C-alpha positions as CSV (number, residue, x, y, z in Angstrom):
1,M,-120.3,-146.0,118.1
2,I,-119.3,-146.5,114.5
3,Y,-115.6,-147.3,113.8
4,K,-113.5,-146.9,110.6
5,T,-110.1,-148.2,109.6
6,Y,-107.5,-145.4,109.8
7,G,-105.8,-145.4,106.3
8,K,-103.4,-148.3,105.9
9,T,-102.6,-148.7,109.6
10,G,-105.3,-151.3,110.2
11,L,-106.3,-149.5,113.4
12,S,-110.1,-149.2,114.1
13,V,-110.9,-145.7,115.3
14,S,-114.1,-144.1,116.4
15,V,-115.7,-141.8,113.9
16,I,-115.9,-139.2,116.7
17,G,-112.6,-138.1,118.1
18,F,-112.1,-136.2,121.3
19,G,-110.5,-132.8,120.5
20,G,-108.7,-131.4,123.5
21,M,-108.9,-127.7,122.5
22,R,-112.2,-126.7,124.1
23,F,-111.8,-127.5,127.8
24,D,-113.4,-125.0,130.2
25,I,-110.2,-124.1,132.1
26,S,-112.2,-122.3,134.8
27,R,-112.8,-125.9,136.0
28,S,-110.0,-128.0,137.6
29,D,-107.8,-130.2,135.4
30,K,-109.2,-133.2,137.4
31,A,-112.8,-132.2,136.5
32,N,-111.9,-131.8,132.8
33,A,-110.1,-135.1,132.8
34,Q,-113.3,-136.9,133.7
35,L,-114.7,-135.9,130.3
36,L,-112.2,-138.2,128.7
37,Q,-113.3,-141.1,130.7
38,H,-116.9,-140.4,129.9
39,A,-116.1,-140.2,126.2
40,F,-114.2,-143.5,126.4
41,D,-117.2,-145.1,128.1
42,K,-119.4,-143.9,125.3
43,G,-117.1,-145.6,122.7
44,I,-114.7,-142.8,121.7
45,N,-111.2,-144.3,121.3
46,Y,-109.3,-141.4,119.6
47,F,-108.0,-138.6,121.8
48,D,-106.3,-135.6,120.2
49,T,-104.4,-132.8,122.0
50,A,-101.4,-130.6,121.5
51,P,-99.0,-128.4,123.5
52,D,-100.4,-124.9,124.3
53,Y,-104.1,-126.0,123.8
54,C,-106.3,-124.4,126.5
55,K,-103.6,-122.1,127.9
56,D,-101.2,-125.2,128.0
57,H,-103.5,-127.3,130.2
58,S,-104.7,-129.8,127.6
59,E,-101.8,-132.3,127.6
60,D,-101.8,-132.3,131.4
61,I,-105.6,-132.9,131.5
62,F,-105.1,-135.8,129.1
63,G,-102.3,-137.2,131.3
64,L,-104.6,-137.2,134.4
65,A,-107.2,-139.1,132.4
66,L,-105.0,-141.5,130.5
67,S,-103.1,-142.5,133.6
68,K,-106.3,-143.9,135.0
69,M,-107.1,-145.6,131.7
70,K,-103.6,-147.2,131.2
71,L,-104.8,-150.8,131.9
72,Q,-106.9,-150.5,128.7
73,R,-104.1,-148.7,126.8
74,E,-104.4,-151.0,123.7
75,K,-108.1,-149.9,123.4
76,F,-107.6,-146.2,122.7
77,Y,-105.3,-144.0,120.6
78,V,-103.4,-140.8,121.7
79,S,-102.6,-138.0,119.3
80,T,-100.5,-134.9,119.8
81,K,-98.4,-132.5,117.8
82,G,-95.3,-130.4,117.3
83,M,-94.7,-127.4,115.0
84,P,-91.8,-127.3,112.6
85,E,-90.7,-123.9,113.8
86,D,-90.5,-125.2,117.4
87,C,-88.9,-128.4,116.3
88,D,-86.5,-127.1,113.7
89,T,-83.8,-129.8,114.4
90,A,-84.1,-133.6,114.9
91,D,-83.0,-133.3,118.5
92,K,-85.6,-130.6,119.3
93,A,-88.2,-132.9,117.7
94,V,-87.2,-135.8,119.9
95,A,-87.2,-133.6,123.0
96,A,-90.7,-132.4,122.2
97,V,-92.0,-136.0,121.8
98,E,-90.4,-136.9,125.1
99,H,-91.9,-133.9,126.9
100,S,-95.3,-134.7,125.6
101,L,-95.0,-138.3,126.7
102,L,-94.2,-137.1,130.3
103,R,-97.2,-134.8,130.3
104,L,-99.5,-137.4,128.8
105,Q,-98.2,-140.1,131.2
106,C,-97.9,-142.5,128.3
107,D,-95.2,-144.9,127.1
108,Y,-95.9,-144.1,123.4
109,I,-98.0,-141.8,121.2
110,D,-100.1,-143.4,118.6
111,F,-100.3,-140.5,116.2
112,Y,-97.8,-137.6,116.2
113,H,-98.6,-134.7,113.9
114,V,-96.2,-132.4,112.1
115,W,-98.5,-129.6,113.2
116,C,-100.2,-126.6,111.6
117,I,-98.8,-126.4,108.1
118,R,-100.1,-123.1,106.8
119,R,-97.5,-122.5,104.1
120,M,-95.4,-124.8,102.0
121,E,-92.2,-123.3,103.5
122,E,-93.3,-124.8,106.9
123,Y,-93.6,-128.2,105.3
124,E,-90.2,-127.8,103.7
125,L,-88.7,-126.8,107.1
126,A,-90.1,-129.9,108.7
127,M,-88.7,-132.2,105.9
128,R,-85.2,-130.7,105.5
129,P,-82.2,-133.0,106.5
130,G,-81.7,-132.9,110.2
131,G,-85.1,-131.4,110.8
132,Q,-88.3,-132.4,112.6
133,Y,-89.3,-135.3,110.3
134,E,-85.9,-136.9,110.7
135,G,-86.3,-136.7,114.5
136,L,-89.8,-138.2,114.4
137,L,-88.4,-141.2,112.3
138,R,-85.9,-141.7,115.1
139,C,-88.8,-141.6,117.7
140,K,-90.7,-144.2,115.7
141,E,-87.7,-146.5,115.5
142,E,-87.4,-146.2,119.3
143,G,-91.1,-146.9,119.8
144,L,-92.0,-143.5,121.2
145,I,-94.5,-142.9,118.4
146,R,-96.2,-145.3,116.2
147,H,-97.5,-143.3,113.2
148,I,-96.3,-140.0,111.8
149,V,-99.1,-137.8,110.4
150,I,-99.6,-134.2,109.4
151,S,-101.9,-131.4,110.3
152,S,-102.5,-128.7,107.7
153,H,-104.6,-125.7,106.9
154,L,-103.5,-125.5,103.3
155,R,-106.0,-125.4,100.4
156,G,-106.9,-128.4,98.4
157,P,-104.3,-128.1,95.6
158,E,-101.5,-127.6,98.1
159,I,-102.6,-130.6,100.1
160,V,-102.2,-132.7,97.0
161,R,-98.6,-131.5,96.8
162,L,-98.0,-132.1,100.4
163,I,-99.1,-135.8,100.4
164,Q,-97.7,-136.8,97.0
165,N,-94.4,-138.1,98.5
166,R,-96.2,-140.5,100.8
167,E,-94.3,-139.4,103.9
168,F,-97.3,-139.5,106.3
169,E,-99.9,-142.1,107.2
170,G,-102.6,-139.6,107.8
171,V,-103.7,-136.0,107.6
172,L,-105.7,-133.7,109.8
173,L,-107.6,-131.1,107.8
174,G,-110.0,-128.2,108.6
175,V,-113.1,-129.2,106.9
176,N,-116.8,-128.8,107.6
177,I,-120.2,-128.4,106.0
178,L,-119.5,-124.6,105.4
179,N,-116.1,-124.8,103.8
180,F,-116.1,-128.3,102.1
181,L,-116.4,-126.8,98.6
182,Y,-113.0,-125.2,99.1
183,R,-111.3,-128.1,101.0
184,W,-112.7,-131.2,99.3
185,Q,-109.9,-131.7,96.8
186,G,-107.4,-132.2,99.6
187,V,-109.8,-134.6,101.4
188,E,-110.3,-136.8,98.4
189,A,-106.6,-136.8,97.4
190,A,-105.7,-137.9,101.0
191,H,-108.4,-140.6,101.0
192,Q,-107.4,-141.9,97.5
193,A,-103.7,-142.1,98.7
194,G,-104.8,-144.5,101.4
195,M,-104.3,-142.0,104.2
196,G,-106.4,-141.7,107.3
197,V,-108.3,-138.4,107.2
198,A,-109.3,-136.5,110.4
199,A,-111.6,-133.5,110.1
200,M,-111.0,-130.6,112.6
201,N,-113.3,-127.7,113.1
202,P,-116.5,-129.7,112.0
203,L,-118.6,-127.0,113.7
204,A,-116.5,-124.2,112.2
205,G,-114.9,-123.3,115.6
206,G,-118.3,-122.8,117.2
207,I,-119.7,-120.6,114.5
208,I,-122.4,-123.1,113.6
209,P,-123.9,-123.6,117.1
210,K,-123.8,-119.9,117.7
211,N,-125.6,-119.1,114.5
212,E,-128.2,-121.9,114.1
213,K,-131.0,-119.6,113.0
214,R,-128.9,-118.1,110.2
215,L,-127.7,-121.5,109.2
216,A,-131.0,-123.3,109.4
217,F,-130.7,-124.3,105.7
218,L,-128.0,-126.9,106.8
219,A,-130.4,-129.1,108.8
220,G,-132.6,-131.8,107.7
221,P,-136.0,-132.7,109.2
222,G,-135.8,-133.2,113.0
223,E,-132.2,-132.0,113.5
224,T,-130.3,-128.8,114.4
225,P,-127.7,-127.2,112.1
226,T,-125.1,-128.4,114.7
227,E,-126.2,-132.0,114.4
228,A,-126.3,-131.7,110.6
229,A,-122.7,-130.4,110.6
230,L,-121.5,-133.4,112.6
231,R,-123.5,-135.8,110.5
232,F,-122.0,-134.3,107.4
233,C,-118.5,-135.1,108.4
234,V,-119.3,-138.4,110.2
235,S,-121.2,-139.8,107.2
236,C,-118.6,-138.9,104.6
237,P,-116.7,-142.1,103.5
238,Q,-113.6,-140.0,102.8
239,I,-113.4,-138.8,106.4
240,T,-112.1,-141.3,109.0
241,I,-112.4,-139.2,112.2
242,T,-114.4,-136.1,113.1
243,L,-112.7,-134.3,115.9
244,V,-115.0,-132.5,118.2
245,G,-113.9,-130.2,121.0
246,F,-115.9,-131.1,124.1
247,T,-116.6,-128.9,127.1
248,T,-119.4,-130.9,128.8
249,R,-120.7,-134.4,129.0
250,E,-123.8,-133.3,127.1
251,H,-121.6,-132.3,124.1
252,I,-120.1,-135.8,124.1
253,D,-123.6,-137.4,124.3
254,T,-124.9,-135.3,121.4
255,A,-121.9,-136.1,119.2
256,C,-122.1,-139.9,120.0
257,R,-125.9,-139.9,119.3
258,V,-125.4,-138.2,116.0
259,A,-122.6,-140.7,115.1
260,D,-124.8,-143.7,116.0
261,T,-127.7,-142.6,113.7
262,A,-125.8,-140.7,111.0
263,K,-127.3,-141.1,107.5
264,P,-125.3,-139.9,104.5
265,F,-126.2,-136.7,102.8
266,L,-127.9,-137.4,99.5
267,Q,-126.7,-135.6,96.3
268,K,-129.9,-133.4,96.5
269,D,-129.0,-132.4,100.1
270,I,-125.5,-131.4,99.0
271,Q,-126.9,-129.4,96.1
272,H,-129.3,-127.6,98.5
273,I,-126.4,-126.6,100.7
274,R,-124.2,-125.7,97.8
275,Q,-126.9,-123.2,96.6
276,H,-126.8,-121.5,99.9
277,I,-123.1,-121.4,100.5
278,T,-121.3,-118.5,99.1
279,K,-117.6,-117.9,98.8
280,N,-117.9,-115.7,101.9
281,M,-118.9,-118.7,104.0
282,D,-115.3,-120.0,103.7
283,R,-114.1,-116.6,105.0
284,L,-115.1,-117.0,108.6
285,C,-112.7,-116.8,111.5
286,T,-112.8,-120.0,113.5
287,G,-111.1,-118.4,116.5
288,C,-108.1,-120.8,116.4
289,G,-105.9,-118.1,117.8
290,Y,-102.8,-118.7,115.7
291,C,-102.7,-115.0,114.8
292,M,-102.4,-113.9,118.5
293,G,-99.1,-112.6,119.7
294,R,-98.0,-111.8,116.2
295,C,-99.1,-108.2,116.1
296,P,-96.4,-105.6,116.9
297,K,-99.2,-103.3,118.2
298,D,-100.8,-106.1,120.3
299,I,-104.1,-105.8,118.4
300,P,-106.4,-108.7,119.5
301,V,-106.8,-109.8,115.9
302,A,-108.8,-113.0,116.6
303,A,-111.3,-111.1,118.7
304,F,-111.8,-108.4,116.0
305,M,-112.2,-111.2,113.4
306,Q,-114.8,-113.1,115.5
307,Y,-116.7,-109.8,115.7
308,Y,-116.4,-109.4,112.0
309,N,-118.1,-112.8,111.5
310,N,-121.4,-111.1,112.4
311,K,-121.3,-109.2,109.2
312,V,-120.6,-112.2,107.1
313,L,-123.2,-114.4,108.8
314,A,-126.0,-111.9,109.5
315,G,-125.4,-109.5,106.6
316,K,-125.4,-106.5,109.0
317,T,-125.0,-103.0,107.6
318,D,-122.0,-100.8,108.4
319,V,-124.2,-98.7,110.7
320,E,-125.3,-101.9,112.6
321,M,-121.7,-103.2,112.8
322,A,-120.4,-99.8,114.1
323,K,-123.0,-99.7,116.8
324,E,-122.3,-103.2,117.9
325,L,-118.5,-102.4,117.9
326,D,-119.1,-100.0,120.8
327,F,-120.9,-102.7,122.7
328,Q,-118.2,-105.3,122.1
329,K,-115.5,-102.8,123.2
330,K,-117.3,-102.0,126.5
331,W,-118.8,-105.4,127.4
332,G,-117.9,-108.0,124.9
333,I,-114.9,-109.9,123.3
334,L,-113.0,-106.6,122.7
335,A,-113.3,-105.3,126.3
336,D,-109.7,-106.2,127.3
337,R,-108.0,-105.1,124.1
338,C,-104.6,-103.4,124.1
339,A,-105.1,-101.7,120.8
340,D,-107.7,-100.8,118.2
341,A,-108.1,-101.8,114.5
342,K,-107.0,-98.3,113.5
343,D,-103.5,-99.1,115.1
344,C,-102.8,-101.7,112.4
345,T,-99.5,-101.1,110.6
346,Q,-100.4,-103.6,107.8
347,C,-97.3,-105.7,108.5
348,G,-99.2,-108.8,107.4
349,R,-97.9,-111.1,110.2
350,C,-101.4,-112.0,111.3
351,E,-102.2,-113.1,107.7
352,L,-99.1,-115.3,107.5
353,A,-100.3,-117.1,110.7
354,C,-103.9,-117.3,109.7
355,T,-105.1,-120.9,109.2
356,Q,-108.1,-119.7,107.1
357,H,-106.0,-117.4,104.9
358,L,-108.3,-114.5,105.7
359,D,-107.9,-111.0,104.4
360,I,-107.3,-109.7,107.9
361,V,-105.6,-106.4,107.0
362,R,-108.5,-105.5,104.7
363,H,-111.1,-106.4,107.4
364,L,-109.2,-104.4,110.0
365,E,-109.3,-101.4,107.7
366,T,-113.1,-101.8,107.5
367,I,-113.3,-102.0,111.3
368,A,-111.1,-99.0,111.6
369,A,-113.6,-97.1,109.5
370,W,-116.4,-98.1,111.9
371,E,-114.2,-96.9,114.8
372,E,-113.7,-93.6,113.1
373,Q,-117.4,-93.3,112.4
374,N,-118.2,-93.9,116.1
375,E,-115.6,-91.4,117.2
376,K,-117.0,-88.7,114.9
377,S,-120.5,-89.3,116.1
378,K,-119.2,-88.6,119.6
379,G,-117.3,-85.6,118.6
380,G,-114.0,-87.2,119.2
381,I,-112.4,-86.3,115.8
382,R,-111.7,-82.8,114.5
383,S,-111.1,-82.3,110.9
């Protein structure tokens, strides 16, 4: 395993980090906890989780694993998070840290994130007097956390604004081989400021492994697009840690193998990718789920957007997408929906929550047109 120094902390962290968002929760927490031990044995020493990950199992899974690793506590680093809207006072922030410590079965948290900053107002909420940041400073003074960092889905120019006050020691950003053209300004600004930089969603939320044929242009000789995507982030000197969500031991082994043999992308490689990537490649839903629960009509927004990815990636026609829509509604990711795209009221709540800043309302309008097309073809609509 390759290790890098995290910003100005002096801590040596593995270039592959264990992301706790992709556990298979059909398995027991105990079985999933064994993945962390396997990762540690492979040289991974950075373990990242958060409340609510994996239907709120993730921190408990981590706790089961970390309790068995506690004799080696100084050899690994634990990361978790809290949202400004949930920790809108200093006391709530302290309580959230204490609750995570209980679940993680740790005496301290190495990296605590002000979590999921999607709009500057959320950053300002965290930083106001008596707010989350003040509570985290109190926790740091008491030894409950060691480093205050931030997680953001803002675009590059806004990241520059977010880090200019030097309130954080590191930043977690959504950056990968598909969207780097639109995120890189933030990555470079953080790196130049001496911050640790962790990359989340290096596989675009699973989009790359699921569309390897379409994304073959990403890969070099003898590697898959998935391996190329991991290599891209791991080999970038500006990126300290590449967080990967693991479901199996094989996933861990693959990521570690790529890290051990990663060769930097040459300028000609970057230019090749740049020529293939269009602006639409940055407009893919990663399935993070932050939009869920926001819709007053209970539309499964994330599921509809994941379905829409097929149009962006495969360039399918409206006729093909409408045909596939019926299949998805009967057998696929839309089978358990409570509402259809046509039920959208265009309130915009989903877009406010979206970490990718997608044009969700417009895409739902398009999908609603496909729904109408299907209904007409079945004689379901009378003019």
